[in-house]
C-alpha positions in Angstrom: -8.6 -16.8 -1.7 -5.0 -17.2 -0.7 -3.0 -20.0 0.9 -4.1 -22.9 -1.3 -5.2 -21.3 -4.6 -6.1 -23.8 -7.3 -6.2 -21.3 -10.1 -4.1 -18.2 -10.7 -5.7 -15.1 -9.3 -5.7 -12.0 -11.5 -4.8 -8.5 -10.2 -8.5 -7.6 -10.7 -9.7 -10.6 -8.6 -7.2 -9.8 -5.8 -8.3 -6.1 -5.8 -11.9 -7.2 -5.6 -11.2 -9.4 -2.6 -9.4 -6.5 -0.8 -12.0 -4.0 -1.6 -14.9 -6.2 -0.5 -13.0 -7.0 2.8 -12.6 -3.3 3.6 -16.2 -2.7 2.8 -17.1 -5.4 5.4 -14.8 -3.8 7.9 -16.3 -0.3 7.4 -19.8 -1.7 7.8 -18.9 -3.7 10.9 -19.7 -7.0 9.2 -16.4 -8.8 9.2 -16.3 -12.5 8.4 -12.9 -13.2 9.9 -12.0 -15.7 7.1 -9.1 -18.2 7.1 -8.4 -17.9 10.8 -9.2 -21.4 12.1 -7.0 -24.4 13.0 -7.6 -26.1 9.7 -6.4 -23.1 7.8 -3.3 -22.9 10.0 -2.5 -26.6 9.3 -3.0 -26.3 5.5 -0.5 -23.4 5.5 2.3 -25.2 7.3 3.7 -26.5 4.0 3.7 -23.1 2.2 2.1 -19.8 1.5 0.2 -18.4 -1.5 -0.8 -14.8 -0.6 -3.0 -13.0 -3.2 -1.7 -9.5 -2.3 1.4 -7.7 -1.0 0.5 -4.9 1.3 3.3 -2.5 1.8 2.1 0.0 4.5 3.0 2.2 7.3 4.0 0.7 10.7 1.3 2.6 12.5 -0.4 0.3 15.0 -3.9 1.5 13.9 -3.4 0.3 10.3 -3.2 -3.5 10.5 -3.8 -4.9 7.0 -5.4 -8.2 8.0 -7.9 -6.4 10.1 -8.9 -3.5 7.9 -9.2 -5.8 4.8 -10.9 -8.6 6.8 -8.5 -11.3 5.8 -6.8 -14.2 7.5 -3.7 -16.4 7.6 -1.9 -16.7 4.3 -3.9 -14.1 2.5 -1.6 -11.1 2.6 2.2 -10.7 2.4 2.7 -7.7 4.6 5.7 -5.3 4.6 5.7 -2.3 6.9 7.9 0.6 7.6 7.2 4.0 9.3 5.7 6.2 6.6 6.0 3.3 4.1 9.5 4.5 3.2 11.3 2.3 0.7 14.7 0.7 1.3 16.4 -2.3 -0.3 14.8 -4.7 2.2 11.4 -3.5 1.2 12.1 -3.9 -2.5 13.5 -7.4 -1.9 10.5 -8.4 0.1 8.1 -7.2 -2.6 10.1 -8.9 -5.3 10.1 -12.1 -3.3 6.3 -12.1 -3.2 6.0 -11.2 -6.9 8.6 -13.6 -8.2 8.6 -16.5 -5.8 5.0 -16.5 -4.6 3.5 -15.1 -7.9 1.4 -12.5 -6.0 -0.6 -10.5 -8.5 -1.3 -7.3 -6.5 1.0 -4.9 -4.7 -0.7 -2.3 -2.5 0.9 0.8 -1.0 -1.1 1.6 2.0 -0.8 5.1 3.6 -3.1 6.8 6.1 -4.3 10.2 7.3 -2.4 11.8 10.2 0.7 9.9 9.3 3.4 10.6 11.9 6.3 10.2 9.4 4.7 12.8 7.0 4.0 15.2 9.9 7.6 14.9 11.2 8.9 15.7 7.7 6.6 18.7 7.4 7.8 20.0 10.8 11.4 19.5 9.8 10.9 21.4 6.6 9.0 24.2 8.4 11.5 24.6 11.3 14.8 23.6 9.6 15.4 21.2 12.5 16.0 17.6 11.6 15.2 14.8 14.2 18.0 12.8 15.7 18.9 9.2 15.4 17.6 7.0 12.6 14.3 8.9 12.5 16.3 11.4 10.4 16.5 8.7 7.7 12.8 8.4 7.6 12.4 12.1 7.2 14.9 12.2 4.4 13.1 9.4 2.6 9.7 11.2 2.9 11.1 14.6 1.8 10.9 14.0 -2.0 7.1 13.6 -1.7 6.9 17.1 -0.1 8.9 18.5 -3.0 6.6 17.1 -5.5 3.6 18.3 -3.5 4.8 21.8 -4.1 3.1 24.7 -2.3 0.5 22.4 -0.7 3.2 21.1 1.6 3.6 24.5 3.3 0.0 24.6 4.3 -0.4 21.0 5.4 0.4 21.6 9.1 -2.6 23.9 9.5 -5.0 22.6 6.9 -6.3 19.0 7.2 -7.2 18.9 3.5 -3.8 20.1 2.5 -2.3 17.4 4.7 -4.4 14.7 3.1 -3.2 16.0 -0.3 0.4 15.7 0.8 -0.2 12.1 2.1 -1.8 11.2 -1.2 1.2 12.5 -3.0 3.5 10.5 -0.8 1.5 7.3 -1.6 1.7 8.1 -5.3 5.4 8.8 -5.0 6.1 5.6 -3.1 4.1 3.4 -5.6 5.9 5.0 -8.6 9.3 4.6 -6.9 8.6 0.9 -6.3 7.8 0.4 -10.0 10.8 2.5 -11.1 13.2 0.6 -9.0 11.8 -3.0 -9.3 12.2 -4.6 -12.7 10.1 -7.5 -11.4 7.1 -5.3 -10.6 7.4 -3.1 -13.7 7.7 -6.2 -16.0 4.7 -7.8 -14.2 2.6 -4.7 -14.9 3.7 -4.6 -18.6 2.8 -8.3 -18.9 -0.6 -7.7 -17.3 -0.2 -10.2 -14.4 0.7 -7.6 -11.7 -0.9 -4.4 -10.7 0.0 -1.7 -8.1 -2.7 0.2 -6.1 -2.1 3.1 -3.8 -4.6 3.4 -1.0 -5.1 6.1 1.7 -6.7 4.7 4.9 -8.9 7.0 7.0 -8.5 6.3 10.7 -12.0 7.5 11.8 -14.1 5.7 9.3 -11.9 2.7 8.4 -12.2 3.2 4.7 -9.2 2.6 2.3 -9.6 5.1 -0.5 -7.8 4.4 -3.8 -5.6 7.2 -5.0 -3.5 5.5 -7.7 -3.6 2.5 -10.0 -0.7 1.2 -12.1 -1.8 -1.8 -14.2 -5.2 -3.4 -14.9 -7.5 -4.1 -11.9 -10.7 -4.1 -14.0 -11.9 -0.7 -12.7 -11.3 2.9 -13.7 -8.3 4.4 -11.9 -8.6 7.0 -9.2 -8.7 9.8 -11.7 -11.7 8.2 -13.4 -10.0 7.0 -16.6 -9.4 3.3 -17.4 -6.4 1.8 -15.7 -4.0 0.3 -18.2 -1.0 -2.0 -17.9 2.2 0.0 -17.6 0.4 3.2 -16.8 2.7 5.9 -15.3 2.1 7.6 -12.0 1.0 11.2 -12.3 
């Protein structure tokens, strides 16, 4: 899948490929697809990725590795703490509009340094210097929506995971709110957005949010429907 698709891939098909690749990675049974010289040559004339992965810049969370994919499969956008700016929105919209990519993934992870830095800034009242301050400011709304859980997150790993999950949900909802291309794609049924939380120790990407139809119940156990709103 990806690179030289002959038929249009659905959001459900794209999600299935990502999920199965992560399962192989967790089991230590990677196939390393689409990584040979022939694949490289076929892609020289253009790309056809089946998923956008917008994730954190953390060096331990490389999308092509944890989803066991290769050249031309994933359109990857990364910032620290997967914070959204105009360049991120433009990159996602390029994939959705120009490349007709059916799945947008927001990929967070446990022990996220950007979330921890934001928690510390709120706890101490001291903002970091330089442009790291901008990252903290962009993560801060997720702490507000997390409510009282944010205050305990520096001491309680489960509370920290809950804040990170909220940041993933907030990011996904923000992308859909700000991008007409993504929102219209969800409403039309040819785009879906999935929020995933990657666990560093076990390598598993856990689904925390679904917006649109991926052919599976959403993370809360109810059917995912096109145009669904983030909770």
